[in-house]
ROLO-851109 format. One record per residue (C-alpha): residue in three letters; x, y, z. Coordinates in Angstrom, 2 decimals, padded with zeros to 5 digits. Layout:
! ROLO-851109
<r "ALA" <X Y Z>>
...
***
This chain:
! ROLO-851109
<r "UNK" <000.00 000.00 000.00>>
<r "UNK" <001.06 003.55 -000.52>>
<r "UNK" <001.80 005.97 002.28>>
<r "UNK" <-001.40 007.90 001.53>>
<r "UNK" <-003.61 004.82 001.90>>
<r "UNK" <-001.76 003.76 005.06>>
<r "UNK" <-002.41 007.18 006.60>>
<r "UNK" <-006.10 007.06 005.66>>
<r "UNK" <-006.44 003.55 007.10>>
<r "UNK" <-004.86 004.61 010.40>>
<r "UNK" <-007.21 007.62 010.62>>
<r "UNK" <-010.22 005.37 009.92>>
<r "UNK" <-009.17 003.03 012.74>>
<r "UNK" <-009.27 005.91 015.21>>
<r "UNK" <-012.83 007.05 014.33>>
<r "UNK" <-015.65 006.61 016.80>>
<r "UNK" <-018.81 004.90 015.60>>
<r "UNK" <-020.59 008.24 015.35>>
<r "UNK" <-017.76 009.74 013.29>>
<r "UNK" <-017.71 006.66 011.02>>
<r "UNK" <-021.46 007.00 010.48>>
<r "UNK" <-021.05 010.67 009.55>>
<r "UNK" <-018.21 009.76 007.16>>
<r "UNK" <-020.43 007.20 005.39>>
<r "UNK" <-023.14 009.83 004.92>>
<r "UNK" <-020.64 012.33 003.52>>
<r "UNK" <-019.21 009.75 001.09>>
<r "UNK" <-022.72 008.81 -000.07>>
<r "UNK" <-023.54 012.48 -000.71>>
<r "UNK" <-020.22 013.36 -002.34>>
<r "UNK" <-020.15 010.41 -004.76>>
<r "UNK" <-023.88 009.78 -005.20>>
<r "UNK" <-023.65 006.20 -003.93>>
<r "UNK" <-025.37 004.19 -001.20>>
<r "UNK" <-023.72 001.98 001.41>>
<r "UNK" <-027.01 000.07 001.92>>
<r "UNK" <-027.23 -003.47 000.56>>
<r "UNK" <-029.43 -003.75 -002.54>>
<r "UNK" <-032.95 -004.89 -001.64>>
<r "UNK" <-034.32 -007.94 -003.45>>
<r "UNK" <-031.01 -008.95 -004.98>>
<r "UNK" <-030.17 -012.60 -004.45>>
<r "UNK" <-026.51 -013.47 -004.25>>
<r "UNK" <-024.84 -016.66 -005.50>>
<r "UNK" <-027.19 -019.12 -007.09>>
<r "UNK" <-030.59 -017.45 -007.24>>
<r "UNK" <-033.76 -018.11 -005.22>>
<r "UNK" <-033.41 -021.91 -005.07>>
<r "UNK" <-030.03 -021.69 -003.35>>
<r "UNK" <-031.21 -019.29 -000.67>>
<r "UNK" <-034.35 -021.28 000.11>>
<r "UNK" <-032.33 -024.44 000.73>>
<r "UNK" <-029.74 -022.78 002.98>>
<r "UNK" <-030.92 -022.05 006.51>>
<r "UNK" <-029.87 -018.72 007.97>>
<r "UNK" <-027.30 -019.30 010.68>>
<r "UNK" <-028.04 -017.50 013.90>>
<r "UNK" <-025.04 -016.14 015.74>>
<r "UNK" <-024.50 -018.10 018.95>>
<r "UNK" <-021.08 -016.83 020.05>>
<r "UNK" <-020.39 -013.19 020.82>>
<r "UNK" <-017.34 -011.08 021.62>>
<r "UNK" <-017.45 -008.25 024.15>>
<r "UNK" <-015.26 -005.41 022.88>>
<r "UNK" <-013.86 -002.65 025.09>>
<r "UNK" <-014.12 000.24 022.63>>
<r "UNK" <-013.26 003.31 024.65>>
<r "UNK" <-011.95 004.08 028.14>>
<r "UNK" <-012.53 007.60 029.47>>
<r "UNK" <-009.42 008.76 031.37>>
<r "UNK" <-011.38 009.62 034.52>>
<r "UNK" <-012.93 006.11 034.64>>
<r "UNK" <-009.77 004.12 033.85>>
<r "UNK" <-009.14 002.73 037.35>>
<r "UNK" <-012.74 001.54 037.85>>
<r "UNK" <-012.75 -000.05 034.39>>
<r "UNK" <-009.37 -001.69 035.09>>
<r "UNK" <-010.75 -003.23 038.31>>
<r "UNK" <-013.82 -004.53 036.49>>
<r "UNK" <-011.74 -006.00 033.64>>
<r "UNK" <-009.55 -007.78 036.20>>
<r "UNK" <-012.62 -009.21 037.94>>
<r "UNK" <-014.16 -010.38 034.66>>
<r "UNK" <-011.05 -011.84 033.03>>
<r "UNK" <-009.00 -012.97 036.02>>
<r "UNK" <-005.95 -011.25 034.54>>
<r "UNK" <-003.16 -009.83 036.63>>
<r "UNK" <-002.81 -006.09 037.13>>
<r "UNK" <-000.26 -005.55 034.33>>
<r "UNK" <-002.17 -007.67 031.79>>
<r "UNK" <-005.49 -005.98 032.61>>
<r "UNK" <-003.85 -002.54 032.43>>
<r "UNK" <-002.36 -003.41 029.01>>
<r "UNK" <-005.79 -004.54 027.80>>
<r "UNK" <-007.53 -001.37 028.99>>
<r "UNK" <-004.86 000.85 027.43>>
<r "UNK" <-005.01 -001.06 024.12>>
<r "UNK" <-008.74 -000.33 023.58>>
<r "UNK" <-010.46 -001.22 021.31>>
<r "UNK" <-009.78 -004.72 022.57>>
<r "UNK" <-011.77 -007.94 023.09>>
<r "UNK" <-012.51 -008.56 026.77>>
<r "UNK" <-014.24 -011.94 026.32>>
<r "UNK" <-014.67 -013.98 023.15>>
<r "UNK" <-017.00 -016.79 022.08>>
<r "UNK" <-019.54 -016.37 024.89>>
<r "UNK" <-023.33 -016.66 024.95>>
<r "UNK" <-025.49 -013.64 024.17>>
<r "UNK" <-026.85 -013.41 027.72>>
<r "UNK" <-023.34 -013.47 029.20>>
<r "UNK" <-022.18 -010.85 026.69>>
<r "UNK" <-025.10 -008.57 027.59>>
<r "UNK" <-024.33 -008.97 031.31>>
<r "UNK" <-020.63 -008.11 030.81>>
<r "UNK" <-021.63 -005.10 028.74>>
<r "UNK" <-023.86 -003.86 031.57>>
<r "UNK" <-021.10 -004.39 034.14>>
<r "UNK" <-018.48 -002.50 032.13>>
<r "UNK" <-020.82 000.31 031.09>>
<r "UNK" <-021.79 000.78 034.76>>
<r "UNK" <-018.19 001.79 035.50>>
<r "UNK" <-017.97 004.10 032.46>>
<r "UNK" <-016.55 001.97 029.63>>
<r "UNK" <-017.81 002.17 026.04>>
<r "UNK" <-018.63 -001.41 025.00>>
<r "UNK" <-019.79 -003.17 021.84>>
<r "UNK" <-020.86 -006.74 021.23>>
<r "UNK" <-019.85 -008.45 018.01>>
***
C-alpha cells in the first residue's frame, strides 16, 4: 500500500462509531452512492439456493472494550480484572489497548451482562 492509503487507514481506525457513520453519509452524498445493501437482490445461485440454505443464527459473541474515558480508567481496570481474572499488568495493558476484546465466544446473555457491568463503570462497549 502507498503511504497515503496507510495514513487514511490509520485515521479510519481511530474514528468513533458516530464519526464513522457521519463519514459514510458524507461519502454517499459526495459520490452519489449508497452503502445500503441492494434490496431484493439474491446473491450466488438465485432463489433456489437461498431457500435451501438455513440462515445461521449467531451463537457466540465477543465483548469489545471500545473506549476508556481517562477519569474512569481505574474503575474499568478493576472490572476487567474481575471479569477476566488477569493480573494487574495484563489488565492494564488490555484497557490501554482499547479497542480490545474482553471476552470472546460467549453466549449472548453473558455478553449482555458483561456489557452492563463495564458500562456501569464508564466503559464504552460493543458486542460483536
